[in-house]
C-alpha positions, 0 to 999 in steps of 0.5 A: 850199676843202674837198675832197670825200672822194670825190675824194681820189684825184683831188686827190692826182693834182693835188697830184702835178702829174698834171693830165691824169690828175686831170681825166680821172679826175674827169670820168669820175665827174662824173655820179654826184656829188652837188651839193657833190661835183660842185662840187668836181669842177668846181673840180678840173677847172678848176684842172687846165686852169689849171695846164696854161695852158688858160685858156679851158677853166679859165674854163669849168669854174670858172664852173660851180664858182662858181655859188652858191659863197660861197667867195672862192677859187672866184671868185678862180680864175675871176678869174685864169683869165678875166684870163689868157684875155683876158676882162678885164671878166669877170675884174674881175666875178669878183674883185668877187665874191671881195671880196664873199665875204670881206666876208660871211665877215668876211675870215676865208677863207684865204689872206686878201683881201690875198694874193688882191688880190696874186694878181689883181694878178699876173694883171693885170700879165701881161695888161698891164692897167696902169690896173686894176693901179695901184689895187690897188697903191695899196690894198696900199701902204696896208696896209703903211703901216698895219701898219708892220712889214715883217718877213717872218714878221710879214707872213706871219702877217697874210696880206700879201705879202712886201714884196720881191714887192710892190715887184717888181710895182710896179717892173714897172708903172712900168718897163713904162710908162716912168713912171720919175719917177712911179714914183720919187715913188710909191716915195718916198711909200710909204717914208715909212710903213714901218719901217727895213727897209721903207725899205731895200727901197724904196731898192733898188727905187728904185735899180733903177728909176733904172738902168732909166731910165738904160738906156732912154735910153742910145743 
């Protein structure tokens, strides 16, 4: 997302985690800004509210920022805010726009679609939207299989979440639903398409899932 030079001070406050000051100072000059600078101001205010966990306010401002936007990150932030605010359908619609923006840009917009999928998946996990989360994990799983290499530097260069983070998310999905057998089978299938280091990481995840299964059945 390109930052407006007219909002350099406000973005500096945001970067310094002074979210309250950042949104207030941004709001005070909002009316005097041109179209794109105004969009950046709306984006900044929305992100300030998001960082303070006021997801309803964040959603409101990010909706304004998204109007006419071709930036996939605008739509991703709206998807995250809406999902965390409990507006699951609106979050799903916004994330579909994230995908469309990336497709139009030929998947060149940073940080990349795979990291954006992972970010949205985390929001769905927090919302306990397991049915919506599972297809995203399946999609990312195929990415690891296609790349084969799970070295962290390699994954970073390709804009893919680190495997350990991905596995923690998958493990939570199956543990929270007490789908231990299904989870072990899913992880075992994933491991078939990974390199040796990936297989070792999956083995650890499977061991942790077995331990969770055992503790859940212990009287």
